[in-house]
C-alpha beads as a LAMMPS data file, in Angstrom:
LAMMPS data file: protein, C-alpha beads

112 atoms
111 bonds

1 atom types
1 bond types

-500.0 500.0 xlo xhi
-500.0 500.0 ylo yhi
-500.0 500.0 zlo zhi

Masses

1 110.0

Atoms # bond

1 1 1 4.504 -5.249 -20.175
2 1 1 2.850 -3.650 -17.171
3 1 1 0.748 -5.417 -14.551
4 1 1 -1.836 -4.191 -12.237
5 1 1 -2.494 -5.246 -8.697
6 1 1 -5.286 -4.044 -6.417
7 1 1 -4.958 -4.239 -2.751
8 1 1 -7.222 -3.348 0.383
9 1 1 -6.552 -2.285 3.871
10 1 1 -8.734 -0.560 6.451
11 1 1 -8.058 2.601 8.643
12 1 1 -8.958 2.712 12.399
13 1 1 -12.566 4.432 12.617
14 1 1 -11.300 7.780 13.916
15 1 1 -11.943 10.891 11.756
16 1 1 -8.794 12.688 13.391
17 1 1 -6.518 9.532 12.567
18 1 1 -7.901 9.308 9.065
19 1 1 -7.279 13.283 8.531
20 1 1 -3.808 12.735 9.804
21 1 1 -3.309 9.610 7.518
22 1 1 -4.264 11.856 4.432
23 1 1 -2.020 14.614 5.341
24 1 1 0.883 12.123 5.502
25 1 1 -0.105 10.911 1.891
26 1 1 -0.011 14.529 0.774
27 1 1 3.601 14.585 1.771
28 1 1 4.943 11.142 1.323
29 1 1 8.636 11.047 2.359
30 1 1 11.006 11.078 -0.646
31 1 1 12.771 7.907 0.643
32 1 1 9.576 6.064 0.562
33 1 1 8.734 7.246 -3.057
34 1 1 12.248 6.049 -4.133
35 1 1 11.828 2.707 -2.722
36 1 1 8.484 2.395 -4.313
37 1 1 10.140 3.383 -7.841
38 1 1 13.024 1.126 -7.091
39 1 1 10.979 -1.907 -6.566
40 1 1 9.507 -1.782 -10.090
41 1 1 6.097 -0.030 -9.144
42 1 1 5.456 2.304 -12.017
43 1 1 2.344 3.950 -10.674
44 1 1 0.416 3.749 -7.530
45 1 1 -2.846 5.265 -6.387
46 1 1 -4.785 4.993 -3.190
47 1 1 -8.497 5.654 -2.537
48 1 1 -10.501 5.991 0.682
49 1 1 -14.245 5.354 1.380
50 1 1 -14.849 5.500 4.771
51 1 1 -12.418 3.602 6.667
52 1 1 -11.593 1.297 3.640
53 1 1 -8.398 2.026 1.535
54 1 1 -7.930 0.720 -2.040
55 1 1 -4.731 0.629 -3.715
56 1 1 -4.121 0.302 -7.532
57 1 1 -0.380 -0.566 -8.441
58 1 1 0.869 -0.560 -12.074
59 1 1 4.124 -2.599 -11.915
60 1 1 6.882 -3.493 -14.305
61 1 1 7.249 -7.252 -15.601
62 1 1 10.210 -7.679 -13.199
63 1 1 8.250 -6.637 -10.133
64 1 1 8.024 -9.151 -7.160
65 1 1 5.969 -8.677 -3.892
66 1 1 8.809 -10.911 -2.206
67 1 1 11.585 -8.799 -3.414
68 1 1 9.812 -5.526 -2.503
69 1 1 8.967 -7.105 1.082
70 1 1 12.764 -8.083 1.578
71 1 1 14.130 -4.710 0.288
72 1 1 11.615 -2.853 2.736
73 1 1 12.510 -5.089 5.740
74 1 1 16.347 -3.775 5.102
75 1 1 15.460 -0.354 4.615
76 1 1 15.148 1.730 7.928
77 1 1 13.443 4.663 6.517
78 1 1 10.722 2.121 4.925
79 1 1 10.396 0.456 8.516
80 1 1 10.067 3.770 10.119
81 1 1 7.223 4.853 7.724
82 1 1 5.264 1.500 8.033
83 1 1 5.537 1.597 11.766
84 1 1 4.043 5.181 11.732
85 1 1 1.453 4.242 9.391
86 1 1 0.355 1.383 11.392
87 1 1 -0.963 3.752 13.907
88 1 1 -3.742 4.515 11.537
89 1 1 -4.260 1.380 9.803
90 1 1 -6.357 -1.778 10.922
91 1 1 -5.937 -5.284 9.419
92 1 1 -8.603 -6.803 7.535
93 1 1 -10.367 -9.840 9.120
94 1 1 -8.785 -11.856 6.182
95 1 1 -5.206 -10.987 7.059
96 1 1 -2.669 -13.196 8.265
97 1 1 -0.689 -12.127 11.566
98 1 1 1.348 -9.045 10.649
99 1 1 -0.280 -8.746 7.261
100 1 1 -1.393 -5.258 5.983
101 1 1 -2.414 -4.771 2.409
102 1 1 -4.254 -7.802 1.018
103 1 1 -4.299 -8.439 -2.736
104 1 1 -7.811 -8.456 -4.018
105 1 1 -9.229 -10.857 -6.663
106 1 1 -10.304 -9.583 -9.800
107 1 1 -13.924 -10.845 -10.562
108 1 1 -14.847 -8.774 -13.821
109 1 1 -13.049 -6.858 -16.508
110 1 1 -15.188 -5.047 -19.361
111 1 1 -12.634 -5.607 -21.979
112 1 1 -10.925 -9.085 -22.496

Bonds

1 1 1 2
2 1 2 3
3 1 3 4
4 1 4 5
5 1 5 6
6 1 6 7
7 1 7 8
8 1 8 9
9 1 9 10
10 1 10 11
11 1 11 12
12 1 12 13
13 1 13 14
14 1 14 15
15 1 15 16
16 1 16 17
17 1 17 18
18 1 18 19
19 1 19 20
20 1 20 21
21 1 21 22
22 1 22 23
23 1 23 24
24 1 24 25
25 1 25 26
26 1 26 27
27 1 27 28
28 1 28 29
29 1 29 30
30 1 30 31
31 1 31 32
32 1 32 33
33 1 33 34
34 1 34 35
35 1 35 36
36 1 36 37
37 1 37 38
38 1 38 39
39 1 39 40
40 1 40 41
41 1 41 42
42 1 42 43
43 1 43 44
44 1 44 45
45 1 45 46
46 1 46 47
47 1 47 48
48 1 48 49
49 1 49 50
50 1 50 51
51 1 51 52
52 1 52 53
53 1 53 54
54 1 54 55
55 1 55 56
56 1 56 57
57 1 57 58
58 1 58 59
59 1 59 60
60 1 60 61
61 1 61 62
62 1 62 63
63 1 63 64
64 1 64 65
65 1 65 66
66 1 66 67
67 1 67 68
68 1 68 69
69 1 69 70
70 1 70 71
71 1 71 72
72 1 72 73
73 1 73 74
74 1 74 75
75 1 75 76
76 1 76 77
77 1 77 78
78 1 78 79
79 1 79 80
80 1 80 81
81 1 81 82
82 1 82 83
83 1 83 84
84 1 84 85
85 1 85 86
86 1 86 87
87 1 87 88
88 1 88 89
89 1 89 90
90 1 90 91
91 1 91 92
92 1 92 93
93 1 93 94
94 1 94 95
95 1 95 96
96 1 96 97
97 1 97 98
98 1 98 99
99 1 99 100
100 1 100 101
101 1 101 102
102 1 102 103
103 1 103 104
104 1 104 105
105 1 105 106
106 1 106 107
107 1 107 108
108 1 108 109
109 1 109 110
110 1 110 111
111 1 111 112
């Protein structure tokens, strides 16, 4: 059974940085793709409107944000990617210190 999570994050309000961020996501490093798949993420999409990013993740039943976070902390390539991406990203006002992507609350679904 698949589960879906939606998350949000902002980018810095700089057209050049946003263009560079988009370019990186056209060529995501293979190690990052592999770490995403290994964590139980089955599909992922990121959308952009202005400076607001919106991520949709379809995950396996065994997926855990805690396990993914722990694996990421021990993966030097993921840490390198995350540090690079932080150049472009800006925490949401609702973020806790060090927190990036924030899970969104679903408030409507057409079908039950």
